[in-house]
MARGURO-26079 format. One line per 8 residues: their letters; for each residue y negated, z, x of N, C-alpha, C. Coordinates in steps of 0.1 Angstrom, whole numbers. Atoms other than C-alpha are relative to their C-alpha. Layout:
<nodes>
A> Y Z X Y Z X Y Z X  ...
</nodes>
This chain:
<nodes>
MLSVGKQE> -7 0 -9 -2118 747 189 -1 12 9  1 -9 -9 -2110 770 215 11 -4 12  -4 -2 -10 -2105 766 250 3 9 11  0 -11 -11 -2095 785 282 10 -14 13  -4 13 -16 -2095 758 318 7 -12 -10  0 14 3 -2076 729 303 12 2 -11  -5 -7 12 -2058 750 274 -9 -6 -12  9 7 11 -2072 738 240 8 1 -10
FNERKNFQ> -10 0 15 -2064 743 202 -13 -4 -8  3 11 12 -2078 720 178 -2 5 -12  -7 0 13 -2077 732 144 -10 -6 -12  9 13 8 -2100 704 128 11 0 -12  -3 4 11 -2076 697 104 8 12 -11  -1 -11 7 -2074 733 91 -11 5 -8  16 -2 5 -2109 731 74 1 12 -11  4 -5 16 -2120 751 43 -7 -3 -6
LNESNPKF> 11 6 5 -2136 729 23 -10 10 -14  8 -12 11 -2168 745 2 0 13 5  -2 -13 1 -2165 776 16 -12 10 7  10 -2 -5 -2194 793 27 3 19 5  1 -13 -14 -2177 830 42 14 -3 2  -15 5 -4 -2145 811 57 6 12 6  -9 -9 -5 -2116 834 66 7 -6 13  -9 10 -13 -2095 826 100 7 13 1
YKMFEFRG> -6 -11 -4 -2069 848 100 11 -9 13  -10 11 -9 -2051 830 132 1 6 16  3 -2 -14 -2040 842 166 -1 -11 10  -3 14 -8 -2042 818 196 4 8 13  -4 -10 -7 -2023 832 224 -3 -19 18  -1 11 -12 -2036 810 264 6 4 11  -10 -9 -10 -2016 820 297 -13 0 10  6 4 -14 -2035 826 327 -3 14 9
VFPGCNTL> -3 -20 -13 -2037 853 359 -16 6 4  9 -7 -6 -2059 877 368 0 5 17  15 4 4 -2085 878 389 -1 -13 -4  5 13 -1 -2095 843 387 2 -13 -22  -5 6 11 -2089 833 350 -14 -9 -9  11 9 1 -2112 807 332 -6 6 -10  7 -7 15 -2137 816 303 5 -9 -9  -1 3 12 -2129 816 267 -12 -7 -5
KIKMMDYD> 14 6 6 -2153 789 249 4 -6 -15  -1 -2 17 -2156 791 214 -5 -12 -8  10 10 7 -2170 761 195 2 -3 -18  -4 -2 11 -2176 764 157 -4 -19 -6  7 11 5 -2181 727 136 3 2 -16  -5 1 12 -2182 718 100 5 -10 -2  -11 11 4 -2164 693 84 -5 -9 -8  6 13 6 -2176 657 76 10 -9 -1
DFFGDNLI> -10 11 -6 -2153 629 70 -11 -19 -2  7 11 4 -2183 603 63 -9 3 17  10 -4 -9 -2209 616 89 3 4 15  2 -8 -15 -2194 633 120 5 11 -1  -2 -16 -2 -2186 669 123 -11 6 8  14 -8 -10 -2218 690 134 2 13 5  -6 -11 -7 -2216 719 157 -10 10 -6  7 -11 6 -2227 751 140 -2 11 13
GETEIDLE> 10 -12 -9 -2227 775 170 17 -2 11  -11 0 -10 -2203 779 201 -3 17 10  2 -14 -7 -2202 809 227 10 -3 8  -8 -6 -7 -2181 820 258 1 13 4  -3 -14 -2 -2165 848 268 6 -1 11  -2 -2 -15 -2160 857 304 14 11 0  -11 -3 0 -2122 868 300 5 17 14  -2 -4 -14 -2119 880 339 -13 18 -2
ERFFSVEW> 10 -11 0 -2154 905 332 10 10 -9  -8 -3 14 -2133 917 295 13 5 7  -14 -2 -6 -2101 927 314 -6 12 9  2 -8 -10 -2116 946 344 -11 10 -6  11 -13 4 -2143 964 323 7 11 -5  -3 -15 3 -2139 999 322 -1 2 -19  3 -3 13 -2154 1000 282 11 -9 -9  -11 8 6 -2125 976 269 17 -2 11
</nodes>
């Protein structure tokens, strides 16, 4: 799942079954205004029909900091 503010993309239906090295060749577009853009939140879940999906990992990226950084 990816989200910026109230905008969200949920890719649960596009799971990759029995894949230890999944490939995610996708692009997502979010609309934002600088300065004041929200944080990009990414959550990775495993897929489980019977017991519910488990969180594998998550991260947050400050888009405003990246946009105004000299390095980027």
